[in-house]
Structure formats: C-alpha cells, structure tokens
ZALODREN-876080 format. One line per field, with one value per residue (C-alpha): residue number from 0; residue in three letters; x, y, z. Coordinates in nm, 4 decimals. Layout:
! residues N
num	NUM_...
residuo	ALA_...
c1	X_...
c2	Y_...
c3	Z_...
! end
This chain:
! residues 172
num	0_1_2_3_4_5_6_7_8_9_10_11_12_13_14_15_16_17_18_19_20_21_22_23_24_25_26_27_28_29_30_31_32_33_34_35_36_37_38_39_40_41_42_43_44_45_46_47_48_49_50_51_52_53_54_55_56_57_58_59_60_61_62_63_64_65_66_67_68_69_70_71_72_73_74_75_76_77_78_79_80_81_82_83_84_85_86_87_88_89_90_91_92_93_94_95_96_97_98_99_100_101_102_103_104_105_106_107_108_109_110_111_112_113_114_115_116_117_118_119_120_121_122_123_124_125_126_127_128_129_130_131_132_133_134_135_136_137_138_139_140_141_142_143_144_145_146_147_148_149_150_151_152_153_154_155_156_157_158_159_160_161_162_163_164_165_166_167_168_169_170_171
residuo	MET_ALA_TYR_CYS_PRO_PRO_LYS_THR_PRO_ALA_THR_GLY_CYS_LEU_ASP_VAL_THR_ILE_GLN_GLU_SER_ILE_ILE_LEU_PRO_ASN_PHE_ASN_VAL_GLN_ASN_SER_PHE_ASN_SER_PHE_THR_VAL_CYS_GLY_ILE_LYS_ASN_TYR_VAL_THR_ARG_THR_GLU_VAL_ILE_ASP_TYR_GLN_TRP_SER_GLU_ASP_SER_LEU_THR_ASP_GLY_GLY_ILE_GLY_ILE_ILE_GLY_PHE_VAL_ASP_ASN_LYS_GLN_SER_LEU_THR_PRO_GLY_SER_PHE_VAL_ASN_SER_ASP_VAL_LYS_TYR_ILE_ARG_ILE_THR_ASN_LEU_PRO_ASP_SER_ASP_LYS_PHE_ALA_SER_ILE_PHE_CYS_ILE_LYS_THR_ASN_ASP_GLU_SER_VAL_THR_PHE_LYS_VAL_ASP_PRO_GLY_ALA_SER_LEU_ILE_LEU_SER_ASN_ASP_ALA_PHE_GLU_VAL_THR_SER_SER_VAL_THR_ALA_SER_PHE_ASP_TYR_MET_SER_GLU_ILE_LYS_ALA_MET_ALA_GLY_ASP_SER_SER_ASP_PRO_ASN_TYR_THR_GLY_SER_ILE_GLN_ILE_GLU_TYR_VAL_VAL_ALA_SER_SER
c1	0.4591_0.7556_1.0989_1.3581_1.7154_1.9205_2.0781_2.2867_2.1132_1.7908_1.5076_1.1464_0.9490_0.6073_0.3629_0.1048_-0.1938_-0.4360_-0.7549_-1.0579_-1.3758_-1.6928_-2.0099_-2.1269_-2.4958_-2.4684_-2.3490_-1.9920_-1.7502_-1.4240_-1.1416_-0.7929_-0.5157_-0.1626_0.0783_0.4307_0.6840_0.8883_1.1961_1.4458_1.1841_1.3123_1.0402_0.6645_0.4492_0.0695_-0.1486_-0.5114_-0.5945_-0.9102_-0.8707_-1.0796_-1.2112_-0.9450_-0.8411_-0.7075_-0.8846_-0.5486_-0.4132_-0.5240_-0.1789_-0.1695_-0.4575_-0.4701_-0.2929_0.0612_0.0541_0.3957_0.7156_1.0366_1.3923_1.7318_1.9064_1.8544_1.9961_1.7035_1.4282_1.1324_0.8119_0.6102_0.8992_1.0984_1.4299_1.3418_1.5810_1.4701_1.0968_0.9938_0.6138_0.3248_-0.0455_-0.3088_-0.6667_-0.9773_-1.1693_-1.5156_-1.7105_-1.5853_-1.8593_-1.6332_-1.3382_-0.9845_-0.7577_-0.4009_-0.1222_0.2275_0.4541_0.8085_1.0964_1.0764_0.7104_0.5741_0.2904_0.0341_-0.3126_-0.4948_-0.8656_-0.9247_-1.2905_-1.4233_-1.3042_-1.0336_-0.6548_-0.3589_-0.0359_0.3035_0.6246_0.9944_1.0947_1.1220_0.8684_0.8822_0.5409_0.4300_0.3764_0.5088_0.6187_0.8680_0.9421_1.1699_1.0749_1.4112_1.2524_0.9391_0.9033_0.5573_0.2282_-0.0824_-0.4467_-0.7796_-1.1469_-1.2957_-1.1827_-1.2972_-1.5691_-1.8155_-1.7725_-2.0506_-1.8794_-1.7460_-1.7036_-1.4066_-1.2863_-1.0772_-0.7707_-0.5195_-0.1679_0.1198_0.4850_0.7416_1.1070_1.4550
c2	1.8341_1.8206_1.9318_1.6580_1.7769_1.6217_1.2903_1.0334_0.8083_1.0063_0.9268_1.0314_1.2037_1.0878_1.3603_1.2428_1.4512_1.3461_1.5518_1.5485_1.7524_1.7573_1.9658_1.9746_1.9815_2.3602_2.3881_2.4766_2.3333_2.1917_2.1057_1.9831_1.8423_1.7274_1.6761_1.5433_1.4313_1.1121_1.1442_0.8870_0.6635_0.4301_0.1622_0.2148_-0.0989_-0.1073_-0.4181_-0.5068_-0.8319_-1.0192_-1.1322_-1.4156_-1.4578_-1.7176_-1.7033_-1.9408_-2.0152_-2.0370_-1.6937_-1.4021_-1.3655_-1.7355_-1.6638_-1.4180_-1.3998_-1.2673_-0.9611_-0.8012_-0.9765_-0.8204_-0.9485_-0.8298_-0.7878_-0.7866_-1.1377_-1.2720_-1.1058_-1.3190_-1.2134_-0.9788_-0.9050_-0.5890_-0.5092_-0.3801_-0.0855_0.0278_0.0599_0.4205_0.4183_0.1688_0.2390_-0.0320_0.0593_-0.1503_-0.0583_0.1006_-0.1886_-0.4315_-0.5479_-0.6079_-0.4462_-0.5662_-0.6971_-0.5977_-0.7726_-0.6238_-0.9033_-0.8447_-1.0911_-1.1542_-1.2669_-0.9461_-0.8028_-0.5282_-0.5506_-0.2656_-0.2606_-0.0874_-0.0201_-0.0203_0.2960_0.3613_0.3436_0.2579_0.4486_0.3316_0.5184_0.4743_0.8326_1.1478_1.4100_1.7807_1.8090_1.9444_1.6076_1.2849_0.9471_0.7632_0.3976_0.1497_-0.1472_-0.3084_-0.5687_-0.6349_-0.9817_-0.9770_-0.7942_-1.0134_-0.9301_-1.0999_-1.0143_-0.9396_-1.1401_-1.4462_-1.2498_-1.3383_-1.7153_-1.7217_-1.4729_-1.6463_-1.3526_-1.1619_-0.8045_-0.6206_-0.4256_-0.2149_-0.1650_0.0566_0.0100_0.2798_0.1973_0.3216
c3	-1.1444_-0.9152_-1.0165_-0.9920_-0.9874_-1.2683_-1.1734_-1.3485_-1.4281_-1.4604_-1.2161_-1.1827_-0.9105_-0.7940_-0.6857_-0.4296_-0.3182_-0.0458_-0.0233_0.2071_0.1760_0.3873_0.4084_0.7692_0.8771_0.9292_0.5634_0.6597_0.4059_0.5359_0.2967_0.3625_0.1517_0.1856_-0.0980_-0.1139_-0.3705_-0.3753_-0.5966_-0.7162_-0.8831_-1.1566_-1.1451_-1.1176_-1.1102_-1.0910_-1.0751_-1.0224_-0.8423_-0.7487_-0.3871_-0.2447_0.1072_0.1998_0.5631_0.8219_1.1497_1.3294_1.2438_1.0302_0.8733_0.7743_0.5380_0.2557_-0.0765_-0.1107_-0.3361_-0.2756_-0.1704_-0.0456_-0.0879_0.0344_-0.3018_-0.6787_-0.7143_-0.5050_-0.7109_-0.8169_-0.9973_-0.7752_-0.5391_-0.4769_-0.3071_0.0425_0.0411_-0.3082_-0.2325_-0.1760_-0.2035_-0.1920_-0.2398_-0.1975_-0.2945_-0.2360_-0.5509_-0.4998_-0.6537_-0.3847_-0.1489_0.1522_0.3252_0.2537_0.5279_0.4380_0.6320_0.6386_0.7616_0.8864_0.8626_1.2393_1.1984_1.3483_1.1465_1.1334_0.9807_0.8088_0.7259_0.3908_0.3078_-0.0505_-0.2263_0.0361_0.0068_0.2273_0.1575_0.2853_0.2215_0.2810_0.2162_0.4262_0.3198_0.3693_0.5338_0.8685_1.0301_0.8933_1.0113_0.7989_0.8147_0.6523_0.4384_0.5213_0.7488_0.5449_0.3998_0.2438_0.2078_0.1922_0.1229_0.1793_0.1482_0.4894_0.7893_0.9792_1.1662_0.8882_0.8316_0.5689_0.3353_0.0243_-0.2129_-0.3449_-0.3740_-0.6291_-0.5242_-0.7097_-0.5849_-0.6897_-0.5985_-0.6788_-0.6301_-0.7163
! end
C-alpha cells in the first residue's frame, strides 16, 4: 500500500497496477507492469450497470446511456455526477461475460468527444493526476460534461443485446 503523508482532513491513496504477460510461440515469457498511486482521495464510488444496445442513427454520441456526469461545483451535484476538478481517477470495465464490446463516449462541454472501444474483460482508465512514472500523459476533467456507454455500435444493426460494465470514480 502507498504511504499518504498526513493531511488535514485525512485522505486516502489509491494504488493502481497494470500488468501484462504473454508466452510467445518460441516459449519466451514477456511480462511488464506499471503501477502508480493517486493520493488525495476522499470519495470512492463503484457501480455495475447493464447497458443496452441503444444508439442513434444520426450520431454515435447521441445514443448510449449516461453513466457519469460532471458539474462545475458542489452546489450543482445530482445523483451520478461529480465535480470536474475533484475527479482524480476513473476506471470503466466491460465485464468478461459481456458478448459485445462497449462504446464509451467522453463528451466535453464544447460538444467535442472521443470514443473508446472496450472489449469484454478489458478496462479503460482515465486520470486527472500527475504520476511519477516513466511515460505518462495527464489530462483534466475540467471540460468534461458526461461519459456515456452503449453495447456495440451501429455497425451491427441486428444486435439487440446488452453488456455489463463496472465503473469506479475516485475523487477528492
């Protein structure tokens, strides 16, 4: 576990480890891992959701189900929303028993968005903190307005199933 320097009020530290392992055809084993710590955590929320195939023919980001909302301040909080500047870590996992990939849409307040494809058993990690690792890219959630999810995309119009995702949000 990570050491968190004493603070007033007390906060927690989240240890994250990402590990890959492969055995190649010539029986060479390759392992790699990266770990980092996110400190200053006061709130840790985890949820599991069933996400349907709902999508819009006009735009991918018009479809989907809102799973995480972002607001500018604590006075604007609603259920399922978080203050942009307080969010430090998000993990979204498409659980292994899902039969389709998840489309995850991160939508900014200026209507820009990015879409991530998350296969069954895979995770997407977003962070708003600087890590002490060899190579890292940090971003800000300050301009995020919403994260949506849907099962698959419109490339398979006959799909009418659902997937199960788990998401974690850690904030200060």
